[in-house]
LORO-808552 format. One record per residue (C-alpha): x, y, z; residue number from 1; residue in one letter. Coordinates in nm, 3 decimals, m for minus. Example, Ala and Ser with C-alpha at 12.3 -4.5 7.8 and 13.67 -1.06 7.14 Angstrom:
BEGIN
+---------+---------+---------+-----+------+
!       u !       v !       w ! seq ! type !
+---------+---------+---------+-----+------+
!   1.230 !  m0.450 !   0.780 !   1 !    a !
!   1.367 !  m0.106 !   0.714 !   2 !    s !
+---------+---------+---------+-----+------+
***
This chain:
BEGIN
+---------+---------+---------+-----+------+
!       u !       v !       w ! seq ! type !
+---------+---------+---------+-----+------+
!  m6.305 !  m1.945 !  m8.395 !   1 !    m !
!  m6.588 !  m1.905 !  m8.154 !   2 !    q !
!  m6.558 !  m2.249 !  m8.070 !   3 !    w !
!  m6.173 !  m2.177 !  m7.962 !   4 !    l !
!  m6.268 !  m1.895 !  m7.774 !   5 !    l !
!  m6.555 !  m2.108 !  m7.590 !   6 !    l !
!  m6.306 !  m2.387 !  m7.518 !   7 !    v !
!  m6.038 !  m2.141 !  m7.394 !   8 !    a !
!  m6.299 !  m1.981 !  m7.149 !   9 !    v !
!  m6.410 !  m2.319 !  m7.041 !  10 !    v !
!  m6.058 !  m2.435 !  m6.980 !  11 !    g !
!  m5.976 !  m2.114 !  m6.760 !  12 !    m !
!  m6.294 !  m2.174 !  m6.559 !  13 !    i !
!  m6.195 !  m2.534 !  m6.490 !  14 !    l !
!  m5.843 !  m2.443 !  m6.415 !  15 !    f !
!  m5.966 !  m2.179 !  m6.160 !  16 !    s !
!  m6.231 !  m2.436 !  m6.010 !  17 !    a !
!  m6.020 !  m2.742 !  m5.978 !  18 !    v !
!  m5.740 !  m2.747 !  m5.709 !  19 !    k !
!  m5.525 !  m3.050 !  m5.591 !  20 !    i !
!  m5.398 !  m3.042 !  m5.242 !  21 !    l !
!  m5.127 !  m3.252 !  m5.111 !  22 !    n !
!  m5.138 !  m3.482 !  m4.805 !  23 !    e !
!  m4.981 !  m3.221 !  m4.565 !  24 !    y !
!  m5.188 !  m2.927 !  m4.716 !  25 !    e !
!  m5.526 !  m2.789 !  m4.628 !  26 !    r !
!  m5.750 !  m2.547 !  m4.817 !  27 !    g !
!  m5.931 !  m2.282 !  m4.630 !  28 !    v !
!  m6.222 !  m2.180 !  m4.839 !  29 !    v !
!  m6.413 !  m1.843 !  m4.852 !  30 !    f !
!  m6.747 !  m1.800 !  m5.022 !  31 !    r !
!  m6.822 !  m1.414 !  m5.106 !  32 !    l !
!  m6.573 !  m1.338 !  m4.834 !  33 !    g !
!  m6.717 !  m1.574 !  m4.563 !  34 !    r !
!  m6.544 !  m1.893 !  m4.432 !  35 !    l !
!  m6.726 !  m2.185 !  m4.529 !  36 !    v !
!  m6.496 !  m2.493 !  m4.486 !  37 !    a !
!  m6.151 !  m2.646 !  m4.446 !  38 !    t !
!  m6.087 !  m2.891 !  m4.722 !  39 !    r !
!  m5.841 !  m3.141 !  m4.841 !  40 !    g !
!  m5.637 !  m3.323 !  m4.918 !  41 !    p !
!  m5.698 !  m3.439 !  m5.275 !  42 !    g !
!  m5.916 !  m3.277 !  m5.540 !  43 !    l !
!  m6.093 !  m2.971 !  m5.442 !  44 !    i !
!  m6.366 !  m2.804 !  m5.667 !  45 !    i !
!  m6.448 !  m2.445 !  m5.630 !  46 !    l !
!  m6.715 !  m2.242 !  m5.761 !  47 !    i !
!  m6.554 !  m2.003 !  m6.006 !  48 !    p !
!  m6.580 !  m1.624 !  m5.914 !  49 !    g !
!  m6.766 !  m1.707 !  m5.592 !  50 !    v !
!  m6.524 !  m1.922 !  m5.364 !  51 !    e !
!  m6.172 !  m1.860 !  m5.310 !  52 !    k !
!  m5.925 !  m2.086 !  m5.125 !  53 !    m !
!  m5.579 !  m2.023 !  m4.930 !  54 !    l !
!  m5.345 !  m2.299 !  m4.901 !  55 !    k !
!  m5.186 !  m2.394 !  m4.538 !  56 !    v !
!  m4.911 !  m2.622 !  m4.483 !  57 !    s !
!  m4.946 !  m2.865 !  m4.189 !  58 !    l !
!  m4.597 !  m2.969 !  m4.170 !  59 !    r !
!  m4.357 !  m2.872 !  m3.882 !  60 !    l !
!  m4.205 !  m2.530 !  m3.964 !  61 !    v !
!  m3.852 !  m2.445 !  m3.839 !  62 !    t !
!  m3.804 !  m2.102 !  m3.744 !  63 !    l !
!  m3.485 !  m1.932 !  m3.708 !  64 !    d !
!  m3.489 !  m1.653 !  m3.454 !  65 !    v !
!  m3.200 !  m1.400 !  m3.528 !  66 !    p !
!  m2.958 !  m1.290 !  m3.258 !  67 !    s !
!  m3.117 !  m1.048 !  m2.998 !  68 !    q !
!  m2.907 !  m0.809 !  m2.808 !  69 !    d !
!  m2.997 !  m0.889 !  m2.450 !  70 !    i !
!  m2.870 !  m0.730 !  m2.099 !  71 !    i !
!  m2.906 !  m1.005 !  m1.828 !  72 !    t !
!  m3.035 !  m0.933 !  m1.489 !  73 !    r !
!  m2.680 !  m0.904 !  m1.367 !  74 !    d !
!  m2.614 !  m0.627 !  m1.638 !  75 !    n !
!  m2.406 !  m0.856 !  m1.903 !  76 !    v !
!  m2.458 !  m0.764 !  m2.254 !  77 !    s !
!  m2.485 !  m1.071 !  m2.481 !  78 !    v !
!  m2.637 !  m1.176 !  m2.804 !  79 !    k !
!  m2.864 !  m1.490 !  m2.810 !  80 !    v !
!  m3.029 !  m1.653 !  m3.114 !  81 !    n !
!  m3.276 !  m1.959 !  m3.091 !  82 !    a !
!  m3.466 !  m2.196 !  m3.324 !  83 !    v !
!  m3.855 !  m2.250 !  m3.285 !  84 !    v !
!  m4.031 !  m2.564 !  m3.390 !  85 !    y !
!  m4.397 !  m2.519 !  m3.459 !  86 !    f !
!  m4.696 !  m2.640 !  m3.668 !  87 !    r !
!  m5.040 !  m2.512 !  m3.776 !  88 !    v !
!  m5.306 !  m2.725 !  m3.600 !  89 !    m !
!  m5.625 !  m2.523 !  m3.703 !  90 !    m !
!  m5.570 !  m2.379 !  m4.059 !  91 !    p !
!  m5.889 !  m2.161 !  m4.029 !  92 !    e !
!  m5.760 !  m1.979 !  m3.728 !  93 !    k !
!  m5.418 !  m1.951 !  m3.879 !  94 !    a !
!  m5.577 !  m1.762 !  m4.171 !  95 !    i !
!  m5.849 !  m1.556 !  m3.997 !  96 !    v !
!  m5.718 !  m1.473 !  m3.655 !  97 !    e !
!  m5.385 !  m1.330 !  m3.786 !  98 !    v !
!  m5.279 !  m1.165 !  m4.109 !  99 !    e !
!  m4.953 !  m1.352 !  m4.157 ! 100 !    n !
!  m4.894 !  m1.636 !  m3.896 ! 101 !    f !
!  m4.557 !  m1.689 !  m3.981 ! 102 !    l !
!  m4.428 !  m1.321 !  m3.951 ! 103 !    y !
!  m4.634 !  m1.299 !  m3.617 ! 104 !    a !
!  m4.481 !  m1.600 !  m3.469 ! 105 !    t !
!  m4.122 !  m1.480 !  m3.570 ! 106 !    s !
!  m4.184 !  m1.154 !  m3.411 ! 107 !    q !
!  m4.330 !  m1.294 !  m3.086 ! 108 !    l !
!  m4.040 !  m1.524 !  m3.068 ! 109 !    a !
!  m3.779 !  m1.246 !  m3.080 ! 110 !    q !
!  m3.968 !  m1.032 !  m2.821 ! 111 !    t !
!  m4.027 !  m1.335 !  m2.590 ! 112 !    t !
!  m3.649 !  m1.436 !  m2.628 ! 113 !    l !
!  m3.530 !  m1.095 !  m2.508 ! 114 !    r !
!  m3.806 !  m1.094 !  m2.233 ! 115 !    s !
!  m3.703 !  m1.435 !  m2.074 ! 116 !    v !
!  m3.312 !  m1.419 !  m2.128 ! 117 !    c !
!  m3.325 !  m1.065 !  m1.976 ! 118 !    g !
!  m3.473 !  m1.191 !  m1.649 ! 119 !    e !
!  m3.215 !  m1.444 !  m1.608 ! 120 !    a !
!  m2.855 !  m1.416 !  m1.463 ! 121 !    d !
!  m2.558 !  m1.497 !  m1.698 ! 122 !    l !
!  m2.470 !  m1.797 !  m1.484 ! 123 !    d !
!  m2.832 !  m1.927 !  m1.529 ! 124 !    d !
!  m2.817 !  m1.847 !  m1.917 ! 125 !    l !
!  m2.522 !  m2.063 !  m1.954 ! 126 !    l !
!  m2.610 !  m2.347 !  m1.739 ! 127 !    s !
!  m2.978 !  m2.370 !  m1.730 ! 128 !    e !
!  m3.065 !  m2.372 !  m2.109 ! 129 !    r !
!  m3.292 !  m2.665 !  m2.071 ! 130 !    e !
!  m3.506 !  m2.460 !  m1.807 ! 131 !    k !
!  m3.525 !  m2.150 !  m2.026 ! 132 !    l !
!  m3.609 !  m2.359 !  m2.339 ! 133 !    n !
!  m3.922 !  m2.499 !  m2.162 ! 134 !    f !
!  m4.023 !  m2.151 !  m2.027 ! 135 !    k !
!  m3.982 !  m2.009 !  m2.384 ! 136 !    l !
!  m4.183 !  m2.297 !  m2.529 ! 137 !    q !
!  m4.473 !  m2.254 !  m2.271 ! 138 !    d !
!  m4.497 !  m1.875 !  m2.332 ! 139 !    i !
!  m4.488 !  m1.909 !  m2.701 ! 140 !    l !
!  m4.736 !  m2.195 !  m2.717 ! 141 !    d !
!  m4.990 !  m2.012 !  m2.498 ! 142 !    k !
!  m4.959 !  m1.688 !  m2.716 ! 143 !    q !
!  m4.993 !  m1.874 !  m3.049 ! 144 !    t !
!  m5.282 !  m2.095 !  m2.919 ! 145 !    d !
!  m5.555 !  m1.853 !  m3.049 ! 146 !    p !
!  m5.404 !  m1.874 !  m3.397 ! 147 !    w !
!  m5.424 !  m2.229 !  m3.422 ! 148 !    g !
!  m5.064 !  m2.283 !  m3.387 ! 149 !    i !
!  m4.880 !  m2.546 !  m3.166 ! 150 !    k !
!  m4.533 !  m2.469 !  m3.057 ! 151 !    v !
!  m4.352 !  m2.796 !  m3.000 ! 152 !    t !
!  m4.000 !  m2.697 !  m2.912 ! 153 !    n !
!  m3.783 !  m2.397 !  m2.869 ! 154 !    v !
!  m3.393 !  m2.422 !  m2.842 ! 155 !    e !
!  m3.127 !  m2.152 !  m2.755 ! 156 !    i !
!  m2.863 !  m2.211 !  m3.022 ! 157 !    k !
!  m2.603 !  m1.965 !  m2.932 ! 158 !    h !
!  m2.489 !  m1.731 !  m2.660 ! 159 !    i !
!  m2.219 !  m1.480 !  m2.782 ! 160 !    d !
!  m2.036 !  m1.317 !  m2.502 ! 161 !    l !
!  m1.796 !  m0.999 !  m2.522 ! 162 !    p !
!  m1.432 !  m1.067 !  m2.539 ! 163 !    d !
!  m1.372 !  m0.914 !  m2.195 ! 164 !    q !
!  m1.621 !  m1.153 !  m2.031 ! 165 !    m !
!  m1.463 !  m1.455 !  m2.205 ! 166 !    k !
!  m1.131 !  m1.351 !  m2.061 ! 167 !    r !
!  m1.271 !  m1.327 !  m1.720 ! 168 !    a !
!  m1.443 !  m1.674 !  m1.752 ! 169 !    m !
!  m1.116 !  m1.833 !  m1.871 ! 170 !    a !
!  m0.947 !  m1.686 !  m1.563 ! 171 !    k !
!  m1.220 !  m1.787 !  m1.335 ! 172 !    q !
!  m1.202 !  m2.137 !  m1.470 ! 173 !    a !
!  m0.817 !  m2.177 !  m1.439 ! 174 !    e !
!  m0.841 !  m2.034 !  m1.073 ! 175 !    a !
!  m1.105 !  m2.311 !  m1.007 ! 176 !    e !
!  m0.890 !  m2.568 !  m1.155 ! 177 !    r !
!  m0.591 !  m2.443 !  m0.943 ! 178 !    e !
!  m0.796 !  m2.462 !  m0.624 ! 179 !    r !
!  m0.910 !  m2.819 !  m0.709 ! 180 !    r !
!  m0.555 !  m2.922 !  m0.772 ! 181 !    a !
!  m0.450 !  m2.783 !  m0.433 ! 182 !    k !
!  m0.740 !  m2.939 !  m0.238 ! 183 !    v !
!  m0.650 !  m3.272 !  m0.395 ! 184 !    i !
!  m0.298 !  m3.231 !  m0.306 ! 185 !    h !
!  m0.365 !  m3.138 !   0.041 ! 186 !    a !
!  m0.597 !  m3.424 !   0.076 ! 187 !    s !
!  m0.335 !  m3.659 !  m0.019 ! 188 !    g !
!  m0.078 !  m3.501 !   0.197 ! 189 !    e !
!  m0.325 !  m3.534 !   0.500 ! 190 !    y !
!  m0.394 !  m3.908 !   0.421 ! 191 !    e !
!  m0.028 !  m4.006 !   0.370 ! 192 !    a !
!   0.049 !  m3.827 !   0.708 ! 193 !    s !
!  m0.234 !  m4.014 !   0.887 ! 194 !    t !
!  m0.096 !  m4.355 !   0.740 ! 195 !    k !
!   0.277 !  m4.275 !   0.832 ! 196 !    l !
!   0.135 !  m4.178 !   1.188 ! 197 !    a !
!  m0.055 !  m4.510 !   1.221 ! 198 !    q !
!   0.267 !  m4.697 !   1.084 ! 199 !    a !
!   0.487 !  m4.526 !   1.358 ! 200 !    a !
!   0.227 !  m4.622 !   1.626 ! 201 !    e !
!   0.251 !  m4.976 !   1.515 ! 202 !    v !
!   0.638 !  m4.971 !   1.477 ! 203 !    m !
!   0.665 !  m4.837 !   1.838 ! 204 !    s !
!   0.634 !  m5.192 !   1.951 ! 205 !    n !
!   1.001 !  m5.352 !   1.995 ! 206 !    p !
!   0.888 !  m5.684 !   1.847 ! 207 !    v !
!   0.752 !  m5.501 !   1.527 ! 208 !    s !
!   1.053 !  m5.298 !   1.508 ! 209 !    l !
!   1.280 !  m5.606 !   1.530 ! 210 !    q !
!   1.066 !  m5.764 !   1.266 ! 211 !    l !
!   1.109 !  m5.470 !   1.041 ! 212 !    r !
!   1.478 !  m5.456 !   1.105 ! 213 !    y !
!   1.515 !  m5.815 !   0.980 ! 214 !    l !
!   1.306 !  m5.755 !   0.675 ! 215 !    q !
!   1.550 !  m5.471 !   0.583 ! 216 !    t !
!   1.839 !  m5.695 !   0.619 ! 217 !    l !
!   1.672 !  m5.954 !   0.396 ! 218 !    t !
!   1.580 !  m5.708 !   0.133 ! 219 !    e !
!   1.953 !  m5.569 !   0.142 ! 220 !    v !
!   2.096 !  m5.906 !   0.123 ! 221 !    a !
!   1.891 !  m6.015 !  m0.172 ! 222 !    a !
!   2.066 !  m5.733 !  m0.388 ! 223 !    e !
!   2.421 !  m5.812 !  m0.513 ! 224 !    k !
!   2.608 !  m5.545 !  m0.294 ! 225 !    n !
!   2.946 !  m5.533 !  m0.121 ! 226 !    s !
!   2.994 !  m5.592 !   0.227 ! 227 !    t !
!   2.717 !  m5.408 !   0.414 ! 228 !    t !
!   2.765 !  m5.321 !   0.800 ! 229 !    i !
!   2.446 !  m5.299 !   1.023 ! 230 !    f !
!   2.440 !  m5.205 !   1.372 ! 231 !    p !
!   2.293 !  m5.484 !   1.579 ! 232 !    l !
!   2.028 !  m5.372 !   1.811 ! 233 !    p !
!   2.078 !  m5.489 !   2.172 ! 234 !    i !
!   1.686 !  m5.568 !   2.189 ! 235 !    d !
!   1.742 !  m5.815 !   1.919 ! 236 !    l !
!   2.004 !  m6.043 !   2.101 ! 237 !    i !
!   1.875 !  m5.967 !   2.459 ! 238 !    r !
!   1.668 !  m6.281 !   2.469 ! 239 !    p !
!   1.982 !  m6.494 !   2.367 ! 240 !    f !
!   2.183 !  m6.312 !   2.631 ! 241 !    m !
!   1.935 !  m6.387 !   2.902 ! 242 !    e !
!   1.912 !  m6.755 !   2.794 ! 243 !    i !
!   2.303 !  m6.768 !   2.820 ! 244 !    a !
!   2.322 !  m6.606 !   3.165 ! 245 !    a !
!   2.069 !  m6.856 !   3.303 ! 246 !    k !
!   2.274 !  m7.158 !   3.196 ! 247 !    k !
!   2.597 !  m6.999 !   3.343 ! 248 !    l !
!   2.400 !  m6.945 !   3.686 ! 249 !    s !
!   2.300 !  m7.316 !   3.687 ! 250 !    e !
+---------+---------+---------+-----+------+
***
């Protein structure tokens, strides 16, 4: 019976003394309350009752920032949510410098999102997301650096607008499309009138007018129509009349 009790005690001691860490994990070891080392990955042996180890994952963490009520610089109330990507670079700082680095990073991301988006106009919030993302990432990275955390990316996911603002933007977009259509139509009319004016200037030459008249006759004659009567311009037969008059005078 005593042997069984001794084996059980030894087994408990070995269980508490031997730890195995995965490749993406590190163990922050404290000895009698003092930080002594960061160990891992692999097999870790602790002094039972003297050393204590806290695991920290080094993998990339995806932190979802819940929707925040924000009033933009032009006094428009919107709801904005985002996602933050970060990883622990120095496990000992993440454990010693802050009580709960995951919760602290989440709260910091929420307040920073409200602050940065509140300084922007609605148009900038909708069209300049890349710029705002970079600004959020820069601020969060600087704030979390003392905790041993590296913020690699921040993305604004969704901007929820009030219904009246959506209707106003839809009307604005429709008006913009109508404006563009009118501008394009007016540009086409101007170009067509310019070409017609140039054509009229060219056709003002009698020879060009005669050639155009003959071309029209050819096009009409090519079609299977009934008898078509065309007035014959005097300018077209004047050269022949002059030749005939010259022969008669001779």
